[in-house]
C-alpha positions in Angstrom: -195.1 -1.7 -38.3 -193.1 0.4 -40.9 -195.0 3.6 -42.5 -194.5 4.1 -46.1 -192.9 7.4 -46.9 -192.7 9.1 -49.9 -189.6 10.0 -51.7 -189.2 12.5 -54.2 -186.6 11.9 -56.6 -185.9 15.6 -57.5 -185.2 17.8 -54.4 -186.5 20.9 -55.8 -190.2 19.6 -56.9 -191.6 20.0 -53.2 -190.5 23.8 -53.2 -191.7 24.1 -56.8 -195.2 22.8 -55.6 -195.3 24.8 -52.6 -194.2 28.2 -54.9 -197.9 29.1 -56.0 -199.0 29.3 -52.6 -196.0 30.8 -51.2 -196.3 33.7 -53.7 -199.8 34.5 -52.6 -198.8 34.5 -49.1 -196.0 36.8 -49.8 -198.1 39.0 -52.5 -200.9 39.4 -50.8 -200.4 39.0 -46.8 -196.4 39.5 -46.0 -195.6 42.2 -48.1 -198.7 44.5 -47.5 -198.4 43.5 -43.4 -194.7 44.9 -44.0 -195.7 47.8 -45.8 -198.0 48.6 -43.3 -195.5 48.5 -40.6 -193.2 50.7 -42.5 -196.2 53.1 -42.7 -196.9 53.0 -39.4 -193.1 54.8 -38.6 -193.7 57.6 -41.1 -195.8 60.7 -41.7 -197.2 61.5 -45.0 -198.5 64.5 -46.8 -202.3 64.3 -48.4 -200.8 64.0 -51.8 -197.7 61.6 -51.2 -195.1 64.0 -52.0 -193.4 64.1 -48.8 -192.6 61.4 -46.2 -191.0 61.9 -42.9 -189.5 59.0 -40.5 -191.2 59.9 -37.2 -190.2 56.7 -35.0 -193.3 55.7 -32.5 -195.3 59.3 -32.8 -198.4 57.8 -34.4 -198.7 55.0 -31.5 -198.1 57.7 -29.1 -200.9 59.9 -30.4 -203.3 57.0 -30.5 -203.1 55.6 -27.3 -203.8 59.5 -26.1 -206.6 60.2 -28.8 -209.9 59.4 -26.9 -211.5 58.6 -30.1 -209.0 55.9 -30.7 -210.0 54.7 -27.2 -213.7 55.1 -27.4 -213.3 52.9 -30.7 -211.4 50.6 -28.9 -213.6 50.0 -25.9 -216.4 49.9 -28.8 -214.9 47.2 -30.4 -214.2 44.7 -27.4 -217.9 44.9 -26.7 -219.0 44.2 -30.5 -216.4 41.5 -30.8 -217.6 39.7 -27.3 -221.6 40.3 -28.5 -221.1 39.0 -31.8 -219.3 35.6 -30.7 -221.6 34.8 -28.2 -224.8 35.6 -30.0 -223.4 33.8 -33.3 -222.4 30.8 -31.6 -225.4 30.0 -29.1 -227.8 30.7 -31.9 -225.7 28.3 -34.1 -225.3 25.9 -31.6 -228.9 26.1 -30.8 -229.9 25.2 -34.0 -227.7 22.4 -35.0 -228.8 20.6 -31.9 -232.5 21.0 -33.4 -231.4 19.8 -36.7 -229.4 17.0 -35.5 -232.9 15.7 -33.9 -234.5 15.7 -37.2 -234.2 12.4 -39.2 -235.9 13.0 -42.3 -235.7 16.8 -43.3 -232.1 17.6 -41.7 -230.1 17.6 -44.7 -232.8 20.4 -46.2 -232.7 22.4 -43.2 -229.0 22.4 -43.3 -229.0 23.6 -46.8 -231.4 26.3 -46.1 -229.3 27.3 -42.8 -225.9 27.6 -44.8 -227.2 29.8 -47.5 -226.9 32.9 -45.1 -223.1 32.4 -45.1 -223.1 33.2 -49.2 -224.4 36.5 -48.8 -221.7 39.2 -48.8 -220.8 41.5 -45.8 -222.0 44.4 -47.5 -225.5 42.7 -48.6 -226.0 41.2 -45.3 -225.7 44.9 -43.5 -228.2 46.5 -46.2 -230.7 43.9 -45.6 -230.8 44.4 -41.8 -230.7 48.4 -42.9 -234.0 47.8 -44.7 -235.7 46.0 -42.2 -234.5 48.3 -39.3 -235.2 51.0 -41.4 -237.0 54.0 -39.4 -239.2 55.0 -42.1 -239.8 51.7 -43.9 -238.6 49.0 -42.1 -240.9 45.6 -41.5 -239.1 45.3 -37.9 -239.5 49.0 -37.0 -243.0 48.7 -37.6 -243.3 45.6 -35.4 -241.3 47.7 -32.7 -243.6 50.7 -32.8 -246.8 48.3 -32.7 -245.0 47.2 -29.3 -244.5 50.6 -27.9 -240.7 50.6 -28.8 -238.8 53.4 -30.5 -236.2 52.4 -32.9 -233.9 54.8 -34.9 -230.2 53.9 -35.2 -229.6 56.9 -37.3 -229.9 59.1 -34.0 -229.4 56.5 -31.2 -226.1 55.1 -30.5 -227.3 52.0 -28.7 -229.8 51.2 -31.9 -226.9 51.4 -34.3 -224.9 49.0 -32.6 -227.5 46.5 -32.1 -228.3 46.6 -35.5 -224.1 45.8 -36.9 -224.4 43.3 -33.9 -227.5 41.5 -35.4 -226.3 41.8 -38.8 -222.9 40.7 -38.3 -224.0 37.6 -35.9 -226.3 36.9 -38.4 -223.7 36.5 -41.3 -221.7 34.5 -39.2 -224.5 32.1 -37.9 -224.4 29.6 -40.7 -220.7 29.1 -40.6 -220.9 28.2 -36.4 -223.8 25.8 -37.5 -222.0 23.9 -40.1 -219.0 23.0 -37.7 -221.2 22.2 -34.5 -223.4 20.3 -36.5 -220.8 18.2 -37.7 -219.6 17.9 -34.4 -222.7 16.7 -32.9 -223.0 14.0 -35.8 -219.7 12.9 -34.8 -220.6 12.0 -31.4 -221.1 8.2 -30.9 -225.0 7.3 -30.3 -224.2 4.7 -27.8 -223.2 7.4 -25.0 -226.7 9.1 -25.7 -228.5 5.5 -25.7 -226.7 4.8 -22.6 -227.6 8.0 -20.7 -231.2 7.6 -21.7 -231.5 4.1 -20.5 -230.2 5.7 -17.0 -233.2 8.0 -16.8 -230.9 11.1 -18.5 -233.3 13.5 -20.1 -232.7 15.2 -23.8 -231.3 18.5 -22.0 -229.0 16.6 -19.5 -227.5 14.3 -22.2 -226.6 17.6 -24.5 -224.9 19.2 -21.6 -223.1 16.4 -19.8 -222.3 14.5 -22.6 -222.6 16.2 -26.1 -221.4 19.7 -25.0 -218.0 18.5 -23.5 -217.3 16.4 -26.7 -218.0 19.7 -28.6 -215.1 21.2 -26.8 -212.4 21.4 -29.3 -215.1 22.5 -32.0 -216.3 25.5 -29.9 -212.4 26.4 -28.9 -212.0 26.4 -33.0 -214.8 28.4 -33.5 -214.0 31.3 -30.7 -210.6 31.9 -32.4 -212.4 32.2 -35.9 -215.3 34.6 -34.7 -212.9 36.7 -32.6 -211.0 37.1 -36.0 -214.2 37.4 -37.9 -215.1 40.6 -35.9 -212.0 42.3 -35.7 -211.5 42.0 -39.6 -214.6 40.9 -41.8 -217.1 43.3 -40.7 -216.1 46.4 -42.2 -218.6 45.7 -44.8 -221.5 45.5 -42.3 -220.8 48.4 -40.5 -220.0 50.4 -44.0 -223.2 49.2 -45.3 -225.6 49.9 -42.6 -224.2 53.2 -40.5 -220.9 54.1 -41.6 -219.5 54.3 -38.3 -222.2 56.5 -37.1 -223.9 58.2 -35.5 -221.4 60.3 -33.7 -218.7 57.6 -34.2 -220.7 55.0 -32.0 -220.3 52.5 -34.2 -216.3 53.4 -35.4 -215.1 50.2 -34.4 -211.4 49.4 -35.1 -211.5 48.1 -38.6 -213.5 50.8 -39.7 -211.4 53.7 -38.2 -208.2 52.3 -40.1 -210.5 53.0 -43.2 -212.2 56.4 -41.9 -208.6 57.5 -41.0 -206.5 56.3 -43.7 -208.9 56.3 -46.8 -210.8 59.2 -45.8 -209.1 61.3 -43.8 -205.8 60.8 -45.6 -203.9 59.9 -42.5 -201.8 57.0 -43.7 -199.6 56.9 -40.9 -201.9 56.8 -38.1 -204.1 54.1 -40.4 -201.3 52.1 -40.9 -200.5 52.4 -36.9 -203.8 50.9 -36.0 -204.0 48.2 -38.5 -200.9 47.5 -36.9 -202.0 47.5 -33.2 -205.1 45.6 -34.7 -202.8 42.9 -35.6 -201.3 42.7 -32.6 -204.4 42.6 -30.8 -205.4 39.6 -32.8 -202.1 37.6 -32.5 -202.2 38.3 -29.1 -206.0 36.9 -28.2 -204.9 33.8 -30.4 -201.7 33.1 -28.3 -203.8 33.7 -25.0 -206.4 31.2 -26.0 -204.2 28.6 -27.3 -201.5 28.9 -24.1 -204.1 29.2 -21.4 -207.9 28.3 -22.9 -207.0 25.4 -25.1 -206.0 23.7 -21.7 -209.7 23.2 -20.7 -210.6 21.8 -24.2 -210.7 17.8 -24.3 -209.8 16.1 -27.6 
């Protein structure tokens, strides 16, 4: 059987069609990344009047700076916690909605709404609910004998941004998990049910293994999300405090570059953050993907 191929009479037409996307990629992604790499090898005075090329001094200073190393460790903990929490809750919700016959679409619509909320708005919403003075959740915790104050407790502040970031990402994960479950052939579940397998065993032995491509994809997306897209949540809730307890890497880039006016160090941090994400994606595709069943 021969496949039909589309032949463009004008050889320049494909490049013309790609030009808008290429222009956006170059202007908003490649060029800023190149500028960051260039600035990471320079030292600039706060007023921008003088720039000195200093090679790798910005990088060596970072890896000997205890504040940066602590921020690196907090970011790793934050990324793992948000990824596991958001994916676990999304999988549970998707499994529950998938069992509904009539009201499934209504619940799907309601669960998707939080994804439309901007990250900074999501952070402020949870900040109000966990506010030590007027927060409803703080009041409930106080009735249970639990003292909560993210203004002075670094652990409470980290829990707050983790909950806010995970809540923001649950809707996205939910959509993909639900779509993956609905694509599982019903005959497989029916055959397992006839053999006497219960709902949990059917899910764990049939549905969940077939969701491995979706899970692998969401794992990569969620790690990138925690590394890059959680700045608004941190800025709207804790601003990196208290005592730098929630100053994760993406917020430290902003704090050092825009607040501290240390452009060279901020650029070096952004380059390292980019390399970390590239490295994680490479490891996942190189090693983790081997265990994925397509």
